[in-house]
Biopython code that builds the backbone (N, CA, C, O; Angstrom):
import numpy as np
from Bio.PDB.StructureBuilder import StructureBuilder

atoms = [
    (1, "UNK", "N", (25.121, -1.216, -35.561)),
    (1, "UNK", "CA", (24.352, -1.096, -34.353)),
    (1, "UNK", "C", (23.313, -2.215, -34.316)),
    (1, "UNK", "O", (22.484, -2.312, -35.221)),
    (2, "UNK", "N", (23.344, -3.035, -33.317)),
    (2, "UNK", "CA", (22.362, -4.107, -33.229)),
    (2, "UNK", "C", (21.327, -3.761, -32.177)),
    (2, "UNK", "O", (21.637, -3.223, -31.114)),
    (3, "UNK", "N", (20.113, -4.082, -32.501)),
    (3, "UNK", "CA", (19.066, -3.841, -31.510)),
    (3, "UNK", "C", (18.707, -5.179, -30.895)),
    (3, "UNK", "O", (18.250, -6.095, -31.579)),
    (4, "UNK", "N", (18.916, -5.273, -29.628)),
    (4, "UNK", "CA", (18.596, -6.518, -28.947)),
    (4, "UNK", "C", (17.468, -6.264, -27.951)),
    (4, "UNK", "O", (17.342, -5.178, -27.386)),
    (5, "UNK", "N", (16.682, -7.262, -27.763)),
    (5, "UNK", "CA", (15.580, -7.161, -26.810)),
    (5, "UNK", "C", (16.140, -7.199, -25.401)),
    (5, "UNK", "O", (17.137, -7.871, -25.138)),
    (6, "UNK", "N", (15.496, -6.475, -24.498)),
    (6, "UNK", "CA", (15.955, -6.569, -23.108)),
    (6, "UNK", "C", (15.792, -7.994, -22.608)),
    (6, "UNK", "O", (14.839, -8.690, -22.959)),
    (7, "UNK", "N", (16.724, -8.405, -21.796)),
    (7, "UNK", "CA", (16.679, -9.747, -21.232)),
    (7, "UNK", "C", (15.529, -9.816, -20.220)),
    (7, "UNK", "O", (15.428, -8.947, -19.353)),
    (8, "UNK", "N", (14.672, -10.817, -20.309)),
    (8, "UNK", "CA", (13.552, -10.895, -19.364)),
    (8, "UNK", "C", (14.050, -11.169, -17.951)),
    (8, "UNK", "O", (15.043, -11.866, -17.743)),
    (9, "UNK", "N", (13.335, -10.603, -16.992)),
    (9, "UNK", "CA", (13.644, -10.887, -15.596)),
    (9, "UNK", "C", (13.119, -12.267, -15.255)),
    (9, "UNK", "O", (12.007, -12.625, -15.642)),
    (10, "UNK", "N", (13.893, -13.024, -14.551)),
    (10, "UNK", "CA", (13.479, -14.365, -14.170)),
    (10, "UNK", "C", (13.277, -14.419, -12.661)),
    (10, "UNK", "O", (14.159, -14.046, -11.888)),
    (11, "UNK", "N", (12.120, -14.882, -12.265)),
    (11, "UNK", "CA", (11.797, -15.024, -10.852)),
    (11, "UNK", "C", (11.488, -16.483, -10.567)),
    (11, "UNK", "O", (10.879, -17.168, -11.388)),
    (12, "UNK", "N", (11.913, -16.955, -9.398)),
    (12, "UNK", "CA", (11.500, -18.300, -9.011)),
    (12, "UNK", "C", (10.040, -18.235, -8.546)),
    (12, "UNK", "O", (9.477, -17.145, -8.437)),
    (13, "UNK", "N", (9.439, -19.363, -8.279)),
    (13, "UNK", "CA", (8.015, -19.414, -7.932)),
    (13, "UNK", "C", (7.706, -18.591, -6.679)),
    (13, "UNK", "O", (6.692, -17.895, -6.631)),
    (14, "UNK", "N", (8.564, -18.665, -5.676)),
    (14, "UNK", "CA", (8.348, -17.905, -4.446)),
    (14, "UNK", "C", (8.420, -16.398, -4.706)),
    (14, "UNK", "O", (7.570, -15.642, -4.234)),
    (15, "UNK", "N", (9.425, -15.971, -5.450)),
    (15, "UNK", "CA", (9.573, -14.552, -5.770)),
    (15, "UNK", "C", (8.373, -14.045, -6.579)),
    (15, "UNK", "O", (7.873, -12.947, -6.335)),
    (16, "UNK", "N", (7.918, -14.850, -7.538)),
    (16, "UNK", "CA", (6.762, -14.466, -8.351)),
    (16, "UNK", "C", (5.512, -14.325, -7.500)),
    (16, "UNK", "O", (4.746, -13.378, -7.674)),
    (17, "UNK", "N", (5.298, -15.261, -6.579)),
    (17, "UNK", "CA", (4.137, -15.204, -5.689)),
    (17, "UNK", "C", (4.201, -13.968, -4.801)),
    (17, "UNK", "O", (3.194, -13.292, -4.593)),
    (18, "UNK", "N", (5.390, -13.677, -4.277)),
    (18, "UNK", "CA", (5.570, -12.500, -3.421)),
    (18, "UNK", "C", (5.335, -11.211, -4.208)),
    (18, "UNK", "O", (4.646, -10.308, -3.732)),
    (19, "UNK", "N", (5.892, -11.126, -5.385)),
    (19, "UNK", "CA", (5.696, -9.956, -6.232)),
    (19, "UNK", "C", (4.219, -9.772, -6.576)),
    (19, "UNK", "O", (3.698, -8.659, -6.504)),
    (20, "UNK", "N", (3.550, -10.852, -6.945)),
    (20, "UNK", "CA", (2.124, -10.787, -7.272)),
    (20, "UNK", "C", (1.297, -10.336, -6.065)),
    (20, "UNK", "O", (0.379, -9.528, -6.201)),
    (21, "UNK", "N", (1.628, -10.865, -4.891)),
    (21, "UNK", "CA", (0.880, -10.507, -3.682)),
    (21, "UNK", "C", (1.025, -9.018, -3.365)),
    (21, "UNK", "O", (0.031, -8.342, -3.099)),
    (22, "UNK", "N", (2.251, -8.509, -3.392)),
    (22, "UNK", "CA", (2.458, -7.078, -3.100)),
    (22, "UNK", "C", (1.872, -6.194, -4.184)),
    (22, "UNK", "O", (1.380, -5.106, -3.886)),
    (23, "UNK", "N", (1.913, -6.633, -5.437)),
    (23, "UNK", "CA", (1.296, -5.853, -6.514)),
    (23, "UNK", "C", (-0.215, -5.778, -6.311)),
    (23, "UNK", "O", (-0.817, -4.726, -6.526)),
    (24, "UNK", "N", (-0.828, -6.883, -5.900)),
    (24, "UNK", "CA", (-2.271, -6.872, -5.607)),
    (24, "UNK", "C", (-2.589, -5.917, -4.464)),
    (24, "UNK", "O", (-3.568, -5.173, -4.527)),
    (25, "UNK", "N", (-1.771, -5.935, -3.428)),
    (25, "UNK", "CA", (-1.988, -5.031, -2.288)),
    (25, "UNK", "C", (-1.844, -3.580, -2.734)),
    (25, "UNK", "O", (-2.638, -2.727, -2.337)),
    (26, "UNK", "N", (-0.846, -3.298, -3.548)),
    (26, "UNK", "CA", (-0.620, -1.955, -4.099)),
    (26, "UNK", "C", (-1.872, -1.452, -4.813)),
    (26, "UNK", "O", (-2.279, -0.304, -4.636)),
    (27, "UNK", "N", (-2.474, -2.318, -5.616)),
    (27, "UNK", "CA", (-3.674, -1.938, -6.368)),
    (27, "UNK", "C", (-4.876, -1.815, -5.434)),
    (27, "UNK", "O", (-5.579, -0.805, -5.456)),
    (28, "UNK", "N", (-5.113, -2.838, -4.614)),
    (28, "UNK", "CA", (-6.289, -2.851, -3.741)),
    (28, "UNK", "C", (-6.285, -1.712, -2.731)),
    (28, "UNK", "O", (-7.345, -1.202, -2.369)),
    (29, "UNK", "N", (-5.103, -1.309, -2.271)),
    (29, "UNK", "CA", (-4.995, -0.234, -1.274)),
    (29, "UNK", "C", (-4.895, 1.152, -1.915)),
    (29, "UNK", "O", (-4.736, 2.152, -1.215)),
    (30, "UNK", "N", (-4.988, 1.211, -3.238)),
    (30, "UNK", "CA", (-5.011, 2.489, -3.968)),
    (30, "UNK", "C", (-3.752, 3.328, -3.711)),
    (30, "UNK", "O", (-3.826, 4.553, -3.610)),
    (31, "UNK", "N", (-2.613, 2.667, -3.608)),
    (31, "UNK", "CA", (-1.373, 3.365, -3.280)),
    (31, "UNK", "C", (-0.989, 4.374, -4.364)),
    (31, "UNK", "O", (-0.547, 5.477, -4.045)),
    (32, "UNK", "N", (-1.148, 4.017, -5.621)),
    (32, "UNK", "CA", (-0.808, 4.955, -6.706)),
    (32, "UNK", "C", (-1.634, 6.225, -6.591)),
    (32, "UNK", "O", (-1.124, 7.326, -6.800)),
    (33, "UNK", "N", (-2.905, 6.071, -6.258)),
    (33, "UNK", "CA", (-3.795, 7.233, -6.121)),
    (33, "UNK", "C", (-3.483, 8.050, -4.868)),
    (33, "UNK", "O", (-3.487, 9.280, -4.906)),
    (34, "UNK", "N", (-3.216, 7.368, -3.768)),
    (34, "UNK", "CA", (-2.997, 8.065, -2.498)),
    (34, "UNK", "C", (-1.623, 8.722, -2.399)),
    (34, "UNK", "O", (-1.494, 9.804, -1.826)),
    (35, "UNK", "N", (-0.603, 8.081, -2.949)),
    (35, "UNK", "CA", (0.764, 8.585, -2.792)),
    (35, "UNK", "C", (1.426, 9.010, -4.097)),
    (35, "UNK", "O", (2.477, 9.649, -4.081)),
    (36, "UNK", "N", (0.824, 8.662, -5.210)),
    (36, "UNK", "CA", (1.393, 8.978, -6.534)),
    (36, "UNK", "C", (2.819, 8.439, -6.670)),
    (36, "UNK", "O", (3.729, 9.137, -7.116)),
    (37, "UNK", "N", (2.983, 7.179, -6.273)),
    (37, "UNK", "CA", (4.287, 6.519, -6.439)),
    (37, "UNK", "C", (4.097, 5.285, -7.312)),
    (37, "UNK", "O", (3.032, 4.667, -7.289)),
    (38, "UNK", "N", (5.113, 4.924, -8.075)),
    (38, "UNK", "CA", (5.016, 3.719, -8.890)),
    (38, "UNK", "C", (5.180, 2.457, -8.041)),
    (38, "UNK", "O", (5.683, 2.497, -6.918)),
    (39, "UNK", "N", (4.743, 1.348, -8.610)),
    (39, "UNK", "CA", (4.867, 0.054, -7.940)),
    (39, "UNK", "C", (6.308, -0.221, -7.531)),
    (39, "UNK", "O", (6.556, -0.744, -6.445)),
    (40, "UNK", "N", (7.254, 0.125, -8.387)),
    (40, "UNK", "CA", (8.666, -0.158, -8.085)),
    (40, "UNK", "C", (9.115, 0.550, -6.806)),
    (40, "UNK", "O", (9.912, -0.004, -6.047)),
    (41, "UNK", "N", (8.623, 1.753, -6.556)),
    (41, "UNK", "CA", (8.957, 2.449, -5.307)),
    (41, "UNK", "C", (8.270, 1.789, -4.123)),
    (41, "UNK", "O", (8.886, 1.587, -3.076)),
    (42, "UNK", "N", (7.001, 1.453, -4.287)),
    (42, "UNK", "CA", (6.247, 0.785, -3.225)),
    (42, "UNK", "C", (6.943, -0.489, -2.775)),
    (42, "UNK", "O", (7.007, -0.779, -1.580)),
    (43, "UNK", "N", (7.462, -1.244, -3.727)),
    (43, "UNK", "CA", (8.086, -2.525, -3.411)),
    (43, "UNK", "C", (9.366, -2.394, -2.598)),
    (43, "UNK", "O", (9.817, -3.377, -2.011)),
    (44, "UNK", "N", (9.963, -1.205, -2.548)),
    (44, "UNK", "CA", (11.180, -1.022, -1.752)),
    (44, "UNK", "C", (10.888, -1.034, -0.259)),
    (44, "UNK", "O", (11.757, -1.391, 0.536)),
    (45, "UNK", "N", (9.674, -0.650, 0.136)),
    (45, "UNK", "CA", (9.293, -0.622, 1.553)),
    (45, "UNK", "C", (7.766, -0.624, 1.652)),
    (45, "UNK", "O", (7.175, 0.380, 2.048)),
    (46, "UNK", "N", (7.124, -1.732, 1.299)),
    (46, "UNK", "CA", (5.663, -1.735, 1.217)),
    (46, "UNK", "C", (4.940, -1.384, 2.515)),
    (46, "UNK", "O", (3.961, -0.638, 2.488)),
    (47, "UNK", "N", (5.395, -1.898, 3.631)),
    (47, "UNK", "CA", (4.703, -1.583, 4.901)),
    (47, "UNK", "C", (4.830, -0.098, 5.242)),
    (47, "UNK", "O", (3.887, 0.504, 5.755)),
    (48, "UNK", "N", (5.975, 0.481, 4.961)),
    (48, "UNK", "CA", (6.175, 1.911, 5.190)),
    (48, "UNK", "C", (5.183, 2.721, 4.353)),
    (48, "UNK", "O", (4.538, 3.640, 4.856)),
    (49, "UNK", "N", (5.070, 2.370, 3.078)),
    (49, "UNK", "CA", (4.180, 3.127, 2.201)),
    (49, "UNK", "C", (2.716, 2.893, 2.533)),
    (49, "UNK", "O", (1.903, 3.800, 2.356)),
    (50, "UNK", "N", (2.352, 1.704, 3.011)),
    (50, "UNK", "CA", (0.981, 1.480, 3.474)),
    (50, "UNK", "C", (0.671, 2.397, 4.649)),
    (50, "UNK", "O", (-0.388, 3.023, 4.689)),
    (51, "UNK", "N", (1.589, 2.475, 5.600)),
    (51, "UNK", "CA", (1.401, 3.369, 6.748)),
    (51, "UNK", "C", (1.308, 4.820, 6.299)),
    (51, "UNK", "O", (0.435, 5.562, 6.750)),
    (52, "UNK", "N", (2.203, 5.219, 5.417)),
    (52, "UNK", "CA", (2.235, 6.588, 4.919)),
    (52, "UNK", "C", (0.923, 6.957, 4.212)),
    (52, "UNK", "O", (0.474, 8.101, 4.285)),
    (53, "UNK", "N", (0.322, 5.992, 3.538)),
    (53, "UNK", "CA", (-0.927, 6.228, 2.806)),
    (53, "UNK", "C", (-2.162, 6.143, 3.699)),
    (53, "UNK", "O", (-3.280, 6.349, 3.228)),
    (54, "UNK", "N", (-1.968, 5.841, 4.989)),
    (54, "UNK", "CA", (-3.114, 5.679, 5.883)),
    (54, "UNK", "C", (-3.791, 4.331, 5.698)),
    (54, "UNK", "O", (-4.947, 4.148, 6.082)),
    (55, "UNK", "N", (-3.071, 3.396, 5.112)),
    (55, "UNK", "CA", (-3.603, 2.062, 4.841)),
    (55, "UNK", "C", (-2.946, 1.016, 5.746)),
    (55, "UNK", "O", (-2.708, -0.115, 5.323)),
    (56, "UNK", "N", (-2.658, 1.395, 6.982)),
    (56, "UNK", "CA", (-1.988, 0.481, 7.900)),
    (56, "UNK", "C", (-2.841, -0.744, 8.248)),
    (56, "UNK", "O", (-2.315, -1.728, 8.769)),
    (57, "UNK", "N", (-4.142, -0.699, 7.971)),
    (57, "UNK", "CA", (-5.010, -1.847, 8.230)),
    (57, "UNK", "C", (-5.229, -2.706, 6.978)),
    (57, "UNK", "O", (-5.957, -3.697, 7.034)),
    (58, "UNK", "N", (-4.617, -2.342, 5.867)),
    (58, "UNK", "CA", (-4.862, -3.035, 4.592)),
    (58, "UNK", "C", (-4.514, -4.519, 4.657)),
    (58, "UNK", "O", (-5.285, -5.348, 4.175)),
    (59, "UNK", "N", (-3.382, -4.867, 5.236)),
    (59, "UNK", "CA", (-2.974, -6.271, 5.274)),
    (59, "UNK", "C", (-3.946, -7.107, 6.100)),
    (59, "UNK", "O", (-4.279, -8.228, 5.715)),
    (60, "UNK", "N", (-4.399, -6.577, 7.220)),
    (60, "UNK", "CA", (-5.365, -7.284, 8.061)),
    (60, "UNK", "C", (-6.695, -7.418, 7.340)),
    (60, "UNK", "O", (-7.322, -8.477, 7.368)),
    (61, "UNK", "N", (-7.122, -6.340, 6.694)),
    (61, "UNK", "CA", (-8.386, -6.374, 5.957)),
    (61, "UNK", "C", (-8.348, -7.455, 4.878)),
    (61, "UNK", "O", (-9.272, -8.263, 4.775)),
    (62, "UNK", "N", (-7.295, -7.473, 4.084)),
    (62, "UNK", "CA", (-7.176, -8.444, 3.002)),
    (62, "UNK", "C", (-7.101, -9.870, 3.562)),
    (62, "UNK", "O", (-7.729, -10.782, 3.025)),
    (63, "UNK", "N", (-6.341, -10.058, 4.630)),
    (63, "UNK", "CA", (-6.207, -11.384, 5.239)),
    (63, "UNK", "C", (-7.543, -11.908, 5.754)),
    (63, "UNK", "O", (-7.759, -13.119, 5.820)),
    (64, "UNK", "N", (-8.436, -10.993, 6.118)),
    (64, "UNK", "CA", (-9.751, -11.378, 6.628)),
    (64, "UNK", "C", (-10.835, -11.352, 5.556)),
    (64, "UNK", "O", (-12.025, -11.411, 5.864)),
    (65, "UNK", "N", (-10.415, -11.263, 4.301)),
    (65, "UNK", "CA", (-11.366, -11.318, 3.201)),
    (65, "UNK", "C", (-12.078, -10.013, 2.899)),
    (65, "UNK", "O", (-13.100, -10.007, 2.212)),
    (66, "UNK", "N", (-11.550, -8.909, 3.402)),
    (66, "UNK", "CA", (-12.156, -7.599, 3.162)),
    (66, "UNK", "C", (-11.249, -6.775, 2.263)),
    (66, "UNK", "O", (-10.085, -7.109, 2.045)),
    (67, "UNK", "N", (-11.810, -5.697, 1.753)),
    (67, "UNK", "CA", (-11.008, -4.777, 0.942)),
    (67, "UNK", "C", (-10.430, -3.688, 1.826)),
    (67, "UNK", "O", (-11.039, -3.320, 2.830)),
    (68, "UNK", "N", (-9.268, -3.170, 1.471)),
    (68, "UNK", "CA", (-8.712, -2.021, 2.204)),
    (68, "UNK", "C", (-9.623, -0.802, 2.029)),
    (68, "UNK", "O", (-10.538, -0.801, 1.205)),
    (69, "UNK", "N", (-9.351, 0.214, 2.811)),
    (69, "UNK", "CA", (-10.130, 1.442, 2.731)),
    (69, "UNK", "C", (-10.022, 2.075, 1.350)),
    (69, "UNK", "O", (-8.988, 1.987, 0.687)),
    (70, "UNK", "N", (-11.096, 2.707, 0.934)),
    (70, "UNK", "CA", (-11.069, 3.527, -0.276)),
    (70, "UNK", "C", (-10.385, 4.853, 0.050)),
    (70, "UNK", "O", (-10.335, 5.233, 1.220)),
    (71, "UNK", "N", (-9.861, 5.561, -0.936)),
    (71, "UNK", "CA", (-9.195, 6.838, -0.655)),
    (71, "UNK", "C", (-10.043, 7.815, 0.165)),
    (71, "UNK", "O", (-9.516, 8.484, 1.054)),
    (72, "UNK", "N", (-11.337, 7.906, -0.116)),
    (72, "UNK", "CA", (-12.207, 8.811, 0.661)),
    (72, "UNK", "C", (-12.304, 8.351, 2.113)),
    (72, "UNK", "O", (-12.383, 9.182, 3.019)),
    (73, "UNK", "N", (-12.298, 7.045, 2.344)),
    (73, "UNK", "CA", (-12.332, 6.521, 3.708)),
    (73, "UNK", "C", (-11.027, 6.802, 4.436)),
    (73, "UNK", "O", (-11.033, 7.093, 5.632)),
    (74, "UNK", "N", (-9.913, 6.717, 3.728)),
    (74, "UNK", "CA", (-8.610, 7.051, 4.318)),
    (74, "UNK", "C", (-8.625, 8.516, 4.755)),
    (74, "UNK", "O", (-8.206, 8.835, 5.867)),
    (75, "UNK", "N", (-9.100, 9.397, 3.894)),
    (75, "UNK", "CA", (-9.148, 10.833, 4.217)),
    (75, "UNK", "C", (-10.050, 11.077, 5.424)),
    (75, "UNK", "O", (-9.698, 11.857, 6.308)),
    (76, "UNK", "N", (-11.214, 10.415, 5.470)),
    (76, "UNK", "CA", (-12.127, 10.583, 6.608)),
    (76, "UNK", "C", (-11.488, 10.069, 7.894)),
    (76, "UNK", "O", (-11.591, 10.707, 8.942)),
    (77, "UNK", "N", (-10.830, 8.920, 7.814)),
    (77, "UNK", "CA", (-10.155, 8.361, 8.984)),
    (77, "UNK", "C", (-9.077, 9.311, 9.503)),
    (77, "UNK", "O", (-8.963, 9.534, 10.708)),
    (78, "UNK", "N", (-8.291, 9.868, 8.586)),
    (78, "UNK", "CA", (-7.243, 10.801, 8.995)),
    (78, "UNK", "C", (-7.833, 12.057, 9.634)),
    (78, "UNK", "O", (-7.287, 12.568, 10.612)),
    (79, "UNK", "N", (-8.941, 12.558, 9.088)),
    (79, "UNK", "CA", (-9.591, 13.734, 9.689)),
    (79, "UNK", "C", (-10.080, 13.429, 11.102)),
    (79, "UNK", "O", (-9.939, 14.250, 12.008)),
    (80, "UNK", "N", (-10.658, 12.236, 11.281)),
    (80, "UNK", "CA", (-11.163, 11.848, 12.606)),
    (80, "UNK", "C", (-10.021, 11.733, 13.602)),
    (80, "UNK", "O", (-10.099, 12.271, 14.707)),
    (81, "UNK", "N", (-8.949, 11.024, 13.211)),
    (81, "UNK", "CA", (-7.807, 10.878, 14.123)),
    (81, "UNK", "C", (-7.194, 12.233, 14.457)),
    (81, "UNK", "O", (-6.839, 12.482, 15.609)),
    (82, "UNK", "N", (-7.068, 13.108, 13.465)),
    (82, "UNK", "CA", (-6.520, 14.448, 13.703)),
    (82, "UNK", "C", (-7.423, 15.248, 14.625)),
    (82, "UNK", "O", (-6.932, 15.968, 15.494)),
    (83, "UNK", "N", (-8.722, 15.136, 14.456)),
    (83, "UNK", "CA", (-9.676, 15.845, 15.304)),
    (83, "UNK", "C", (-9.562, 15.368, 16.750)),
    (83, "UNK", "O", (-9.542, 16.176, 17.679)),
    (84, "UNK", "N", (-9.489, 14.050, 16.933)),
    (84, "UNK", "CA", (-9.339, 13.512, 18.283)),
    (84, "UNK", "C", (-8.026, 13.969, 18.901)),
    (84, "UNK", "O", (-7.976, 14.299, 20.086)),
    (85, "UNK", "N", (-6.965, 13.991, 18.105)),
    (85, "UNK", "CA", (-5.667, 14.426, 18.610)),
    (85, "UNK", "C", (-5.704, 15.888, 19.032)),
    (85, "UNK", "O", (-5.103, 16.256, 20.042)),
    (86, "UNK", "N", (-6.401, 16.724, 18.274)),
    (86, "UNK", "CA", (-6.521, 18.142, 18.612)),
    (86, "UNK", "C", (-7.367, 18.372, 19.846)),
    (86, "UNK", "O", (-7.259, 19.422, 20.480)),
    (87, "UNK", "N", (-8.206, 17.413, 20.199)),
    (87, "UNK", "CA", (-9.058, 17.536, 21.387)),
    (87, "UNK", "C", (-8.439, 16.853, 22.606)),
    (87, "UNK", "O", (-9.068, 16.755, 23.660)),
    (88, "UNK", "N", (-7.201, 16.383, 22.452)),
    (88, "UNK", "CA", (-6.519, 15.721, 23.563)),
    (88, "UNK", "C", (-6.941, 14.280, 23.746)),
    (88, "UNK", "O", (-6.685, 13.686, 24.793)),
    (89, "UNK", "N", (-7.588, 13.705, 22.733)),
    (89, "UNK", "CA", (-8.034, 12.315, 22.800)),
    (89, "UNK", "C", (-6.941, 11.354, 22.406)),
    (89, "UNK", "O", (-5.756, 11.688, 22.395)),
    (90, "UNK", "N", (-7.362, 10.182, 22.092)),
    (90, "UNK", "CA", (-6.428, 9.117, 21.705)),
    (90, "UNK", "C", (-5.741, 9.456, 20.401)),
    (90, "UNK", "O", (-6.274, 10.189, 19.568)),
    (91, "UNK", "N", (-4.559, 8.914, 20.240)),
    (91, "UNK", "CA", (-3.846, 9.060, 18.981)),
    (91, "UNK", "C", (-3.928, 7.757, 18.220)),
    (91, "UNK", "O", (-4.188, 6.709, 18.810)),
    (92, "UNK", "N", (-3.711, 7.809, 16.937)),
    (92, "UNK", "CA", (-3.821, 6.640, 16.070)),
    (92, "UNK", "C", (-2.815, 5.570, 16.437)),
    (92, "UNK", "O", (-3.052, 4.396, 16.154)),
    (93, "UNK", "N", (-1.717, 5.922, 17.048)),
    (93, "UNK", "CA", (-0.670, 4.959, 17.382)),
    (93, "UNK", "C", (-0.931, 4.203, 18.663)),
    (93, "UNK", "O", (-0.203, 3.264, 18.986)),
    (94, "UNK", "N", (-1.953, 4.592, 19.395)),
    (94, "UNK", "CA", (-2.212, 3.917, 20.683)),
    (94, "UNK", "C", (-2.898, 2.607, 20.510)),
    (94, "UNK", "O", (-3.182, 1.924, 21.494)),
]
sb = StructureBuilder()
sb.init_structure("model")
sb.init_model(0)
sb.init_chain("A")
sb.init_seg("    ")
for serial, (resi, resn, name, xyz) in enumerate(atoms, 1):
    if name == "N":
        sb.init_residue(resn, " ", resi, " ")
    sb.init_atom(name, np.array(xyz, "f"), 0.0, 1.0, " ", f" {name:<3s}", serial, name[0])
structure = sb.get_structure()
């Protein structure tokens, strides 16, 4: 029985930059905390998981030099949108 090391994954420069960028977004947007999913799952559909986590503004925030919402801010935002929706006000999708 021979024990061999797993073969390292090789990424070109573009793939590495893309992976690093999405990994940073995953961390900055607190996706693991908000959704309890691993990075590998997030990477299958990052925009979907950002929306699901209430972090749909994360990409814009980061692009403008700001941090995404903290988990408590996400919860407060969701409560506000739900409250407005229950009162017949605007919905978050408008």
